[in-house]
PDB file of the backbone (N, CA, C, O) and the ligand in Angstrom, with CONECT records:
HET     ZN  A 101       1
ATOM      1  N   MET A   1      40.089 150.483  29.277  1.00  0.00           N
ATOM      2  CA  MET A   1      39.466 151.471  30.164  1.00  0.00           C
ATOM      3  C   MET A   1      38.083 150.989  30.603  1.00  0.00           C
ATOM      4  O   MET A   1      37.066 151.475  30.108  1.00  0.00           O
ATOM      5  N   MET A   2      38.050 150.052  31.513  1.00  0.00           N
ATOM      6  CA  MET A   2      36.762 149.534  31.986  1.00  0.00           C
ATOM      7  C   MET A   2      36.627 149.822  33.476  1.00  0.00           C
ATOM      8  O   MET A   2      36.181 148.967  34.241  1.00  0.00           O
ATOM      9  N   SER A   3      37.013 151.022  33.884  1.00  0.00           N
ATOM     10  CA  SER A   3      37.065 151.311  35.309  1.00  0.00           C
ATOM     11  C   SER A   3      35.678 151.310  35.953  1.00  0.00           C
ATOM     12  O   SER A   3      35.559 151.170  37.170  1.00  0.00           O
ATOM     13  N   SER A   4      34.625 151.466  35.135  1.00  0.00           N
ATOM     14  CA  SER A   4      33.286 151.500  35.712  1.00  0.00           C
ATOM     15  C   SER A   4      32.645 150.116  35.719  1.00  0.00           C
ATOM     16  O   SER A   4      31.470 149.970  36.055  1.00  0.00           O
ATOM     17  N   HIS A   5      33.425 149.101  35.345  1.00  0.00           N
ATOM     18  CA  HIS A   5      32.864 147.762  35.195  1.00  0.00           C
ATOM     19  C   HIS A   5      32.251 147.251  36.500  1.00  0.00           C
ATOM     20  O   HIS A   5      31.249 146.536  36.486  1.00  0.00           O
ATOM     21  N   ARG A   6      32.855 147.620  37.609  1.00  0.00           N
ATOM     22  CA  ARG A   6      32.379 147.113  38.901  1.00  0.00           C
ATOM     23  C   ARG A   6      30.944 147.569  39.202  1.00  0.00           C
ATOM     24  O   ARG A   6      30.276 147.007  40.070  1.00  0.00           O
ATOM     25  N   ALA A   7      30.477 148.603  38.468  1.00  0.00           N
ATOM     26  CA  ALA A   7      29.143 149.133  38.752  1.00  0.00           C
ATOM     27  C   ALA A   7      28.048 148.108  38.448  1.00  0.00           C
ATOM     28  O   ALA A   7      26.945 148.196  38.988  1.00  0.00           O
ATOM     29  N   LEU A   8      28.357 147.134  37.580  1.00  0.00           N
ATOM     30  CA  LEU A   8      27.337 146.144  37.252  1.00  0.00           C
ATOM     31  C   LEU A   8      27.950 144.752  37.377  1.00  0.00           C
ATOM     32  O   LEU A   8      28.382 144.163  36.387  1.00  0.00           O
ATOM     33  N   SER A   9      27.982 144.243  38.587  1.00  0.00           N
ATOM     34  CA  SER A   9      28.499 142.901  38.806  1.00  0.00           C
ATOM     35  C   SER A   9      27.534 141.894  38.200  1.00  0.00           C
ATOM     36  O   SER A   9      26.399 142.234  37.868  1.00  0.00           O
ATOM     37  N   LYS A  10      27.988 140.655  38.057  1.00  0.00           N
ATOM     38  CA  LYS A  10      27.133 139.604  37.531  1.00  0.00           C
ATOM     39  C   LYS A  10      25.884 139.457  38.397  1.00  0.00           C
ATOM     40  O   LYS A  10      24.777 139.245  37.904  1.00  0.00           O
ATOM     41  N   GLU A  11      26.103 139.575  39.688  1.00  0.00           N
ATOM     42  CA  GLU A  11      24.991 139.438  40.629  1.00  0.00           C
ATOM     43  C   GLU A  11      23.943 140.533  40.421  1.00  0.00           C
ATOM     44  O   GLU A  11      22.740 140.271  40.404  1.00  0.00           O
ATOM     45  N   ALA A  12      24.428 141.756  40.266  1.00  0.00           N
ATOM     46  CA  ALA A  12      23.512 142.885  40.057  1.00  0.00           C
ATOM     47  C   ALA A  12      22.760 142.725  38.743  1.00  0.00           C
ATOM     48  O   ALA A  12      21.565 143.010  38.665  1.00  0.00           O
ATOM     49  N   ALA A  13      23.462 142.270  37.716  1.00  0.00           N
ATOM     50  CA  ALA A  13      22.820 142.076  36.412  1.00  0.00           C
ATOM     51  C   ALA A  13      21.722 141.022  36.516  1.00  0.00           C
ATOM     52  O   ALA A  13      20.660 141.168  35.912  1.00  0.00           O
ATOM     53  N   GLU A  14      21.973 139.975  37.270  1.00  0.00           N
ATOM     54  CA  GLU A  14      20.961 138.932  37.430  1.00  0.00           C
ATOM     55  C   GLU A  14      19.744 139.456  38.188  1.00  0.00           C
ATOM     56  O   GLU A  14      18.605 139.117  37.866  1.00  0.00           O
ATOM     57  N   ARG A  15      19.998 140.279  39.191  1.00  0.00           N
ATOM     58  CA  ARG A  15      18.868 140.850  39.940  1.00  0.00           C
ATOM     59  C   ARG A  15      17.999 141.688  39.011  1.00  0.00           C
ATOM     60  O   ARG A  15      16.772 141.587  39.035  1.00  0.00           O
ATOM     61  N   LEU A  16      18.646 142.518  38.192  1.00  0.00           N
ATOM     62  CA  LEU A  16      17.892 143.364  37.276  1.00  0.00           C
ATOM     63  C   LEU A  16      17.098 142.513  36.290  1.00  0.00           C
ATOM     64  O   LEU A  16      15.941 142.803  35.986  1.00  0.00           O
ATOM     65  N   THR A  17      17.739 141.463  35.800  1.00  0.00           N
ATOM     66  CA  THR A  17      17.074 140.594  34.831  1.00  0.00           C
ATOM     67  C   THR A  17      15.832 139.958  35.451  1.00  0.00           C
ATOM     68  O   THR A  17      14.767 139.912  34.835  1.00  0.00           O
ATOM     69  N   LEU A  18      15.987 139.476  36.666  1.00  0.00           N
ATOM     70  CA  LEU A  18      14.867 138.825  37.339  1.00  0.00           C
ATOM     71  C   LEU A  18      13.755 139.822  37.630  1.00  0.00           C
ATOM     72  O   LEU A  18      12.575 139.471  37.625  1.00  0.00           O
ATOM     73  N   ALA A  19      14.144 141.080  37.886  1.00  0.00           N
ATOM     74  CA  ALA A  19      13.150 142.069  38.289  1.00  0.00           C
ATOM     75  C   ALA A  19      12.334 142.575  37.109  1.00  0.00           C
ATOM     76  O   ALA A  19      11.281 143.183  37.305  1.00  0.00           O
ATOM     77  N   ALA A  20      12.799 142.335  35.893  1.00  0.00           N
ATOM     78  CA  ALA A  20      12.137 142.983  34.762  1.00  0.00           C
ATOM     79  C   ALA A  20      12.120 142.084  33.526  1.00  0.00           C
ATOM     80  O   ALA A  20      12.829 142.354  32.557  1.00  0.00           O
ATOM     81  N   GLU A  21      11.343 141.057  33.552  1.00  0.00           N
ATOM     82  CA  GLU A  21      11.183 140.230  32.365  1.00  0.00           C
ATOM     83  C   GLU A  21      10.084 140.821  31.501  1.00  0.00           C
ATOM     84  O   GLU A  21       9.138 141.361  32.075  1.00  0.00           O
ATOM     85  N   PRO A  22      10.116 140.773  30.214  1.00  0.00           N
ATOM     86  CA  PRO A  22      11.264 140.261  29.454  1.00  0.00           C
ATOM     87  C   PRO A  22      12.385 141.285  29.362  1.00  0.00           C
ATOM     88  O   PRO A  22      12.140 142.486  29.250  1.00  0.00           O
ATOM     89  N   TRP A  23      13.602 140.798  29.410  1.00  0.00           N
ATOM     90  CA  TRP A  23      14.789 141.641  29.329  1.00  0.00           C
ATOM     91  C   TRP A  23      14.901 142.219  27.934  1.00  0.00           C
ATOM     92  O   TRP A  23      14.756 141.494  26.949  1.00  0.00           O
ATOM     93  N   LEU A  24      15.154 143.508  27.835  1.00  0.00           N
ATOM     94  CA  LEU A  24      15.235 144.159  26.528  1.00  0.00           C
ATOM     95  C   LEU A  24      16.662 144.149  25.994  1.00  0.00           C
ATOM     96  O   LEU A  24      17.619 144.253  26.762  1.00  0.00           O
ATOM     97  N   SER A  25      16.798 144.026  24.699  1.00  0.00           N
ATOM     98  CA  SER A  25      18.084 144.278  24.049  1.00  0.00           C
ATOM     99  C   SER A  25      18.208 145.778  23.812  1.00  0.00           C
ATOM    100  O   SER A  25      17.233 146.516  23.960  1.00  0.00           O
ATOM    101  N   CYS A  26      19.405 146.229  23.444  1.00  0.00           N
ATOM    102  CA  CYS A  26      19.591 147.648  23.138  1.00  0.00           C
ATOM    103  C   CYS A  26      18.747 148.047  21.918  1.00  0.00           C
ATOM    104  O   CYS A  26      18.261 149.175  21.844  1.00  0.00           O
ATOM    105  N   ASP A  27      18.574 147.128  20.966  1.00  0.00           N
ATOM    106  CA  ASP A  27      17.730 147.425  19.798  1.00  0.00           C
ATOM    107  C   ASP A  27      16.281 147.650  20.230  1.00  0.00           C
ATOM    108  O   ASP A  27      15.631 148.597  19.788  1.00  0.00           O
ATOM    109  N   ASP A  28      15.783 146.763  21.105  1.00  0.00           N
ATOM    110  CA  ASP A  28      14.414 146.925  21.622  1.00  0.00           C
ATOM    111  C   ASP A  28      14.283 148.263  22.341  1.00  0.00           C
ATOM    112  O   ASP A  28      13.316 149.002  22.156  1.00  0.00           O
ATOM    113  N   CYS A  29      15.284 148.549  23.164  1.00  0.00           N
ATOM    114  CA  CYS A  29      15.283 149.787  23.937  1.00  0.00           C
ATOM    115  C   CYS A  29      15.226 150.994  22.994  1.00  0.00           C
ATOM    116  O   CYS A  29      14.451 151.928  23.200  1.00  0.00           O
ATOM    117  N   PHE A  30      16.076 150.949  21.946  1.00  0.00           N
ATOM    118  CA  PHE A  30      16.154 152.064  21.012  1.00  0.00           C
ATOM    119  C   PHE A  30      14.819 152.285  20.304  1.00  0.00           C
ATOM    120  O   PHE A  30      14.425 153.427  20.064  1.00  0.00           O
ATOM    121  N   GLU A  31      14.129 151.206  19.971  1.00  0.00           N
ATOM    122  CA  GLU A  31      12.838 151.311  19.283  1.00  0.00           C
ATOM    123  C   GLU A  31      11.772 151.962  20.165  1.00  0.00           C
ATOM    124  O   GLU A  31      10.873 152.641  19.669  1.00  0.00           O
ATOM    125  N   GLN A  32      11.883 151.746  21.482  1.00  0.00           N
ATOM    126  CA  GLN A  32      10.827 152.201  22.381  1.00  0.00           C
ATOM    127  C   GLN A  32      11.164 153.493  23.118  1.00  0.00           C
ATOM    128  O   GLN A  32      10.333 154.038  23.845  1.00  0.00           O
ATOM    129  N   ILE A  33      12.400 153.981  22.923  1.00  0.00           N
ATOM    130  CA  ILE A  33      12.871 155.026  23.832  1.00  0.00           C
ATOM    131  C   ILE A  33      12.093 156.342  23.665  1.00  0.00           C
ATOM    132  O   ILE A  33      11.856 157.048  24.645  1.00  0.00           O
ATOM    133  N   ASP A  34      11.700 156.668  22.436  1.00  0.00           N
ATOM    134  CA  ASP A  34      10.946 157.913  22.234  1.00  0.00           C
ATOM    135  C   ASP A  34       9.650 157.921  23.040  1.00  0.00           C
ATOM    136  O   ASP A  34       9.347 158.879  23.752  1.00  0.00           O
ATOM    137  N   GLY A  35       8.896 156.832  22.911  1.00  0.00           N
ATOM    138  CA  GLY A  35       7.638 156.731  23.630  1.00  0.00           C
ATOM    139  C   GLY A  35       7.847 156.687  25.130  1.00  0.00           C
ATOM    140  O   GLY A  35       7.072 157.251  25.903  1.00  0.00           O
ATOM    141  N   TYR A  36       8.904 156.008  25.522  1.00  0.00           N
ATOM    142  CA  TYR A  36       9.186 155.906  26.960  1.00  0.00           C
ATOM    143  C   TYR A  36       9.497 157.285  27.553  1.00  0.00           C
ATOM    144  O   TYR A  36       9.011 157.629  28.631  1.00  0.00           O
ATOM    145  N   ILE A  37      10.308 158.064  26.843  1.00  0.00           N
ATOM    146  CA  ILE A  37      10.646 159.406  27.328  1.00  0.00           C
ATOM    147  C   ILE A  37       9.385 160.263  27.464  1.00  0.00           C
ATOM    148  O   ILE A  37       9.230 161.002  28.436  1.00  0.00           O
ATOM    149  N   GLU A  38       8.487 160.155  26.480  1.00  0.00           N
ATOM    150  CA  GLU A  38       7.222 160.897  26.555  1.00  0.00           C
ATOM    151  C   GLU A  38       6.449 160.501  27.814  1.00  0.00           C
ATOM    152  O   GLU A  38       5.887 161.356  28.498  1.00  0.00           O
ATOM    153  N   ARG A  39       6.424 159.198  28.116  1.00  0.00           N
ATOM    154  CA  ARG A  39       5.672 158.738  29.296  1.00  0.00           C
ATOM    155  C   ARG A  39       6.345 159.174  30.589  1.00  0.00           C
ATOM    156  O   ARG A  39       5.672 159.529  31.557  1.00  0.00           O
ATOM    157  N   VAL A  40       7.699 159.147  30.603  1.00  0.00           N
ATOM    158  CA  VAL A  40       8.405 159.599  31.805  1.00  0.00           C
ATOM    159  C   VAL A  40       8.110 161.078  32.062  1.00  0.00           C
ATOM    160  O   VAL A  40       7.863 161.480  33.199  1.00  0.00           O
ATOM    161  N   LEU A  41       8.137 161.874  31.007  1.00  0.00           N
ATOM    162  CA  LEU A  41       7.854 163.307  31.158  1.00  0.00           C
ATOM    163  C   LEU A  41       6.416 163.538  31.614  1.00  0.00           C
ATOM    164  O   LEU A  41       6.127 164.506  32.318  1.00  0.00           O
ATOM    165  N   ALA A  42       5.519 162.641  31.207  1.00  0.00           N
ATOM    166  CA  ALA A  42       4.119 162.758  31.599  1.00  0.00           C
ATOM    167  C   ALA A  42       3.870 162.139  32.978  1.00  0.00           C
ATOM    168  O   ALA A  42       2.745 162.166  33.478  1.00  0.00           O
ATOM    169  N   GLY A  43       4.921 161.581  33.589  1.00  0.00           N
ATOM    170  CA  GLY A  43       4.784 160.985  34.914  1.00  0.00           C
ATOM    171  C   GLY A  43       4.126 159.621  34.879  1.00  0.00           C
ATOM    172  O   GLY A  43       3.520 159.196  35.862  1.00  0.00           O
ATOM    173  N   ASP A  44       4.240 158.934  33.758  1.00  0.00           N
ATOM    174  CA  ASP A  44       3.519 157.673  33.593  1.00  0.00           C
ATOM    175  C   ASP A  44       4.439 156.573  33.041  1.00  0.00           C
ATOM    176  O   ASP A  44       4.122 155.929  32.041  1.00  0.00           O
ATOM    177  N   ALA A  45       5.572 156.372  33.704  1.00  0.00           N
ATOM    178  CA  ALA A  45       6.535 155.380  33.214  1.00  0.00           C
ATOM    179  C   ALA A  45       6.491 154.078  34.012  1.00  0.00           C
ATOM    180  O   ALA A  45       7.251 153.150  33.734  1.00  0.00           O
ATOM    181  N   ALA A  46       5.606 154.011  34.996  1.00  0.00           N
ATOM    182  CA  ALA A  46       5.605 152.848  35.887  1.00  0.00           C
ATOM    183  C   ALA A  46       5.223 151.562  35.171  1.00  0.00           C
ATOM    184  O   ALA A  46       5.507 150.468  35.660  1.00  0.00           O
ATOM    185  N   ARG A  47       4.576 151.690  34.006  1.00  0.00           N
ATOM    186  CA  ARG A  47       4.175 150.496  33.283  1.00  0.00           C
ATOM    187  C   ARG A  47       5.317 149.898  32.470  1.00  0.00           C
ATOM    188  O   ARG A  47       5.123 148.894  31.784  1.00  0.00           O
ATOM    189  N   ASP A  48       6.490 150.490  32.534  1.00  0.00           N
ATOM    190  CA  ASP A  48       7.613 150.032  31.726  1.00  0.00           C
ATOM    191  C   ASP A  48       8.812 149.603  32.570  1.00  0.00           C
ATOM    192  O   ASP A  48       9.893 150.176  32.432  1.00  0.00           O
ATOM    193  N   PRO A  49       8.643 148.617  33.430  1.00  0.00           N
ATOM    194  CA  PRO A  49       9.762 148.209  34.282  1.00  0.00           C
ATOM    195  C   PRO A  49      10.944 147.679  33.475  1.00  0.00           C
ATOM    196  O   PRO A  49      12.091 147.822  33.899  1.00  0.00           O
ATOM    197  N   ALA A  50      10.683 147.072  32.322  1.00  0.00           N
ATOM    198  CA  ALA A  50      11.785 146.522  31.525  1.00  0.00           C
ATOM    199  C   ALA A  50      12.639 147.641  30.938  1.00  0.00           C
ATOM    200  O   ALA A  50      13.866 147.551  30.914  1.00  0.00           O
ATOM    201  N   MET A  51      11.974 148.700  30.461  1.00  0.00           N
ATOM    202  CA  MET A  51      12.726 149.841  29.947  1.00  0.00           C
ATOM    203  C   MET A  51      13.555 150.482  31.062  1.00  0.00           C
ATOM    204  O   MET A  51      14.734 150.785  30.881  1.00  0.00           O
ATOM    205  N   ARG A  52      12.929 150.677  32.195  1.00  0.00           N
ATOM    206  CA  ARG A  52      13.638 151.325  33.293  1.00  0.00           C
ATOM    207  C   ARG A  52      14.845 150.486  33.716  1.00  0.00           C
ATOM    208  O   ARG A  52      15.929 151.019  33.952  1.00  0.00           O
ATOM    209  N   ALA A  53      14.648 149.175  33.808  1.00  0.00           N
ATOM    210  CA  ALA A  53      15.745 148.296  34.206  1.00  0.00           C
ATOM    211  C   ALA A  53      16.874 148.348  33.184  1.00  0.00           C
ATOM    212  O   ALA A  53      18.051 148.332  33.545  1.00  0.00           O
ATOM    213  N   HIS A  54      16.510 148.412  31.908  1.00  0.00           N
ATOM    214  CA  HIS A  54      17.554 148.473  30.885  1.00  0.00           C
ATOM    215  C   HIS A  54      18.340 149.779  30.992  1.00  0.00           C
ATOM    216  O   HIS A  54      19.565 149.780  30.873  1.00  0.00           O
ATOM    217  N   LEU A  55      17.641 150.879  31.214  1.00  0.00           N
ATOM    218  CA  LEU A  55      18.313 152.178  31.281  1.00  0.00           C
ATOM    219  C   LEU A  55      19.193 152.274  32.526  1.00  0.00           C
ATOM    220  O   LEU A  55      20.201 152.980  32.517  1.00  0.00           O
ATOM    221  N   ILE A  56      18.819 151.571  33.596  1.00  0.00           N
ATOM    222  CA  ILE A  56      19.661 151.548  34.787  1.00  0.00           C
ATOM    223  C   ILE A  56      20.900 150.694  34.535  1.00  0.00           C
ATOM    224  O   ILE A  56      22.007 151.038  34.947  1.00  0.00           O
ATOM    225  N   GLY A  57      20.684 149.560  33.841  1.00  0.00           N
ATOM    226  CA  GLY A  57      21.772 148.604  33.685  1.00  0.00           C
ATOM    227  C   GLY A  57      22.681 148.877  32.502  1.00  0.00           C
ATOM    228  O   GLY A  57      23.800 148.365  32.462  1.00  0.00           O
ATOM    229  N   CYS A  58      22.233 149.672  31.536  1.00  0.00           N
ATOM    230  CA  CYS A  58      22.996 149.890  30.305  1.00  0.00           C
ATOM    231  C   CYS A  58      23.408 151.357  30.218  1.00  0.00           C
ATOM    232  O   CYS A  58      22.574 152.232  29.985  1.00  0.00           O
ATOM    233  N   ALA A  59      24.694 151.616  30.407  1.00  0.00           N
ATOM    234  CA  ALA A  59      25.179 153.001  30.452  1.00  0.00           C
ATOM    235  C   ALA A  59      24.932 153.727  29.133  1.00  0.00           C
ATOM    236  O   ALA A  59      24.587 154.909  29.134  1.00  0.00           O
ATOM    237  N   ALA A  60      25.105 153.035  28.014  1.00  0.00           N
ATOM    238  CA  ALA A  60      24.948 153.682  26.707  1.00  0.00           C
ATOM    239  C   ALA A  60      23.513 154.150  26.506  1.00  0.00           C
ATOM    240  O   ALA A  60      23.281 155.298  26.127  1.00  0.00           O
ATOM    241  N   CYS A  61      22.549 153.267  26.757  1.00  0.00           N
ATOM    242  CA  CYS A  61      21.149 153.635  26.586  1.00  0.00           C
ATOM    243  C   CYS A  61      20.711 154.630  27.653  1.00  0.00           C
ATOM    244  O   CYS A  61      19.883 155.499  27.382  1.00  0.00           O
ATOM    245  N   GLY A  62      21.251 154.516  28.856  1.00  0.00           N
ATOM    246  CA  GLY A  62      20.929 155.471  29.907  1.00  0.00           C
ATOM    247  C   GLY A  62      21.340 156.880  29.518  1.00  0.00           C
ATOM    248  O   GLY A  62      20.587 157.832  29.722  1.00  0.00           O
ATOM    249  N   ASP A  63      22.547 157.013  28.954  1.00  0.00           N
ATOM    250  CA  ASP A  63      23.013 158.318  28.494  1.00  0.00           C
ATOM    251  C   ASP A  63      22.128 158.840  27.371  1.00  0.00           C
ATOM    252  O   ASP A  63      21.764 160.016  27.342  1.00  0.00           O
ATOM    253  N   GLU A  64      21.792 157.953  26.453  1.00  0.00           N
ATOM    254  CA  GLU A  64      20.930 158.334  25.327  1.00  0.00           C
ATOM    255  C   GLU A  64      19.585 158.831  25.836  1.00  0.00           C
ATOM    256  O   GLU A  64      19.065 159.839  25.359  1.00  0.00           O
ATOM    257  N   ALA A  65      19.025 158.115  26.811  1.00  0.00           N
ATOM    258  CA  ALA A  65      17.720 158.480  27.351  1.00  0.00           C
ATOM    259  C   ALA A  65      17.772 159.846  28.038  1.00  0.00           C
ATOM    260  O   ALA A  65      16.857 160.657  27.892  1.00  0.00           O
ATOM    261  N   ARG A  66      18.850 160.094  28.788  1.00  0.00           N
ATOM    262  CA  ARG A  66      18.968 161.387  29.484  1.00  0.00           C
ATOM    263  C   ARG A  66      19.087 162.531  28.478  1.00  0.00           C
ATOM    264  O   ARG A  66      18.465 163.580  28.639  1.00  0.00           O
ATOM    265  N   SER A  67      19.910 162.310  27.420  1.00  0.00           N
ATOM    266  CA  SER A  67      20.061 163.354  26.394  1.00  0.00           C
ATOM    267  C   SER A  67      18.727 163.648  25.733  1.00  0.00           C
ATOM    268  O   SER A  67      18.349 164.804  25.542  1.00  0.00           O
ATOM    269  N   LEU A  68      18.015 162.566  25.384  1.00  0.00           N
ATOM    270  CA  LEU A  68      16.735 162.709  24.698  1.00  0.00           C
ATOM    271  C   LEU A  68      15.713 163.403  25.598  1.00  0.00           C
ATOM    272  O   LEU A  68      14.954 164.263  25.150  1.00  0.00           O
ATOM    273  N   LEU A  69      15.707 163.016  26.865  1.00  0.00           N
ATOM    274  CA  LEU A  69      14.767 163.616  27.807  1.00  0.00           C
ATOM    275  C   LEU A  69      14.999 165.126  27.922  1.00  0.00           C
ATOM    276  O   LEU A  69      14.052 165.912  27.938  1.00  0.00           O
ATOM    277  N   LEU A  70      16.283 165.515  28.000  1.00  0.00           N
ATOM    278  CA  LEU A  70      16.597 166.943  28.112  1.00  0.00           C
ATOM    279  C   LEU A  70      16.137 167.696  26.867  1.00  0.00           C
ATOM    280  O   LEU A  70      15.594 168.796  26.967  1.00  0.00           O
ATOM    281  N   LEU A  71      16.355 167.099  25.691  1.00  0.00           N
ATOM    282  CA  LEU A  71      15.931 167.728  24.439  1.00  0.00           C
ATOM    283  C   LEU A  71      14.417 167.906  24.385  1.00  0.00           C
ATOM    284  O   LEU A  71      13.915 168.985  24.071  1.00  0.00           O
ATOM    285  N   VAL A  72      13.698 166.823  24.698  1.00  0.00           N
ATOM    286  CA  VAL A  72      12.233 166.865  24.610  1.00  0.00           C
ATOM    287  C   VAL A  72      11.676 167.838  25.646  1.00  0.00           C
ATOM    288  O   VAL A  72      10.758 168.602  25.349  1.00  0.00           O
ATOM    289  N   ALA A  73      12.225 167.814  26.860  1.00  0.00           N
ATOM    290  CA  ALA A  73      11.751 168.711  27.912  1.00  0.00           C
ATOM    291  C   ALA A  73      11.940 170.170  27.508  1.00  0.00           C
ATOM    292  O   ALA A  73      11.062 171.007  27.719  1.00  0.00           O
ATOM    293  N   GLU A  74      13.110 170.459  26.918  1.00  0.00           N
ATOM    294  CA  GLU A  74      13.375 171.825  26.489  1.00  0.00           C
ATOM    295  C   GLU A  74      12.401 172.227  25.381  1.00  0.00           C
ATOM    296  O   GLU A  74      11.884 173.344  25.359  1.00  0.00           O
ATOM    297  N   ASP A  75      12.166 171.290  24.466  1.00  0.00           N
ATOM    298  CA  ASP A  75      11.262 171.535  23.350  1.00  0.00           C
ATOM    299  C   ASP A  75       9.853 171.838  23.833  1.00  0.00           C
ATOM    300  O   ASP A  75       9.145 172.660  23.250  1.00  0.00           O
ATOM    301  N   GLN A  76       9.452 171.157  24.919  1.00  0.00           N
ATOM    302  CA  GLN A  76       8.087 171.311  25.424  1.00  0.00           C
ATOM    303  C   GLN A  76       7.999 172.339  26.560  1.00  0.00           C
ATOM    304  O   GLN A  76       6.922 172.582  27.103  1.00  0.00           O
ATOM    305  N   GLY A  77       9.142 172.939  26.913  1.00  0.00           N
ATOM    306  CA  GLY A  77       9.141 173.922  27.979  1.00  0.00           C
ATOM    307  C   GLY A  77       8.856 173.328  29.351  1.00  0.00           C
ATOM    308  O   GLY A  77       8.242 173.970  30.204  1.00  0.00           O
ATOM    309  N   ILE A  78       9.316 172.073  29.556  1.00  0.00           N
ATOM    310  CA  ILE A  78       9.094 171.376  30.822  1.00  0.00           C
ATOM    311  C   ILE A  78      10.391 171.371  31.635  1.00  0.00           C
ATOM    312  O   ILE A  78      11.478 171.283  31.064  1.00  0.00           O
ATOM    313  N   ASP A  79      10.283 171.466  32.956  1.00  0.00           N
ATOM    314  CA  ASP A  79      11.438 171.280  33.827  1.00  0.00           C
ATOM    315  C   ASP A  79      11.837 169.802  33.791  1.00  0.00           C
ATOM    316  O   ASP A  79      11.047 168.950  34.199  1.00  0.00           O
ATOM    317  N   PRO A  80      13.054 169.476  33.309  1.00  0.00           N
ATOM    318  CA  PRO A  80      13.433 168.070  33.157  1.00  0.00           C
ATOM    319  C   PRO A  80      13.817 167.400  34.477  1.00  0.00           C
ATOM    320  O   PRO A  80      13.951 166.177  34.526  1.00  0.00           O
ATOM    321  N   GLY A  81      13.994 168.175  35.540  1.00  0.00           N
ATOM    322  CA  GLY A  81      14.503 167.630  36.797  1.00  0.00           C
ATOM    323  C   GLY A  81      13.741 166.427  37.334  1.00  0.00           C
ATOM    324  O   GLY A  81      14.330 165.366  37.539  1.00  0.00           O
ATOM    325  N   PRO A  82      12.412 166.580  37.568  1.00  0.00           N
ATOM    326  CA  PRO A  82      11.647 165.459  38.130  1.00  0.00           C
ATOM    327  C   PRO A  82      11.649 164.241  37.214  1.00  0.00           C
ATOM    328  O   PRO A  82      11.745 163.107  37.685  1.00  0.00           O
ATOM    329  N   ALA A  83      11.543 164.472  35.913  1.00  0.00           N
ATOM    330  CA  ALA A  83      11.519 163.347  34.972  1.00  0.00           C
ATOM    331  C   ALA A  83      12.878 162.646  34.944  1.00  0.00           C
ATOM    332  O   ALA A  83      12.946 161.422  34.831  1.00  0.00           O
ATOM    333  N   LEU A  84      13.954 163.422  35.048  1.00  0.00           N
ATOM    334  CA  LEU A  84      15.290 162.827  35.070  1.00  0.00           C
ATOM    335  C   LEU A  84      15.447 161.883  36.248  1.00  0.00           C
ATOM    336  O   LEU A  84      16.028 160.806  36.114  1.00  0.00           O
ATOM    337  N   SER A  85      14.933 162.285  37.399  1.00  0.00           N
ATOM    338  CA  SER A  85      15.086 161.413  38.566  1.00  0.00           C
ATOM    339  C   SER A  85      14.147 160.214  38.466  1.00  0.00           C
ATOM    340  O   SER A  85      14.458 159.145  38.992  1.00  0.00           O
ATOM    341  N   ARG A  86      12.995 160.373  37.794  1.00  0.00           N
ATOM    342  CA  ARG A  86      12.100 159.231  37.581  1.00  0.00           C
ATOM    343  C   ARG A  86      12.669 158.241  36.581  1.00  0.00           C
ATOM    344  O   ARG A  86      12.390 157.043  36.646  1.00  0.00           O
ATOM    345  N   LEU A  87      13.471 158.753  35.655  1.00  0.00           N
ATOM    346  CA  LEU A  87      13.965 157.945  34.544  1.00  0.00           C
ATOM    347  C   LEU A  87      14.630 156.656  35.030  1.00  0.00           C
ATOM    348  O   LEU A  87      14.379 155.577  34.493  1.00  0.00           O
ATOM    349  N   THR A  88      15.471 156.778  36.040  1.00  0.00           N
ATOM    350  CA  THR A  88      16.184 155.599  36.511  1.00  0.00           C
ATOM    351  C   THR A  88      15.991 155.395  38.013  1.00  0.00           C
ATOM    352  O   THR A  88      16.854 154.830  38.684  1.00  0.00           O
ATOM    353  N   ALA A  89      14.852 155.859  38.534  1.00  0.00           N
ATOM    354  CA  ALA A  89      14.556 155.643  39.943  1.00  0.00           C
ATOM    355  C   ALA A  89      14.361 154.155  40.193  1.00  0.00           C
ATOM    356  O   ALA A  89      13.709 153.465  39.409  1.00  0.00           O
ATOM    357  N   GLU A  90      14.928 153.665  41.289  1.00  0.00           N
ATOM    358  CA  GLU A  90      14.792 152.226  41.581  1.00  0.00           C
ATOM    359  C   GLU A  90      13.452 151.951  42.224  1.00  0.00           C
ATOM    360  O   GLU A  90      13.145 150.803  42.545  1.00  0.00           O
TER     361      GLU A  90
HETATM  362 ZN    ZN A 101      21.244 149.305  26.033  1.00  0.00          ZN2+
END
């Protein structure tokens, strides 16, 4: 069941890699995701192009980030909408 595989062609993956060095592993992403979500909610995620590129390119971490963002936003009484669109904005 890899029907979504076409969403990330080799070419697209290379573009993302080139756009955001150093490329993060999922472990790196997982270690930084809490802080990144806090910055996205605060409107200050522009300094993390590698995190953003990873969340765009990696469906598993992208889903994790969205879930976490919704939880934190609810906890803080923030509207998650704008932050959600910033999370993976190109
Ligand atoms: Zn990942």
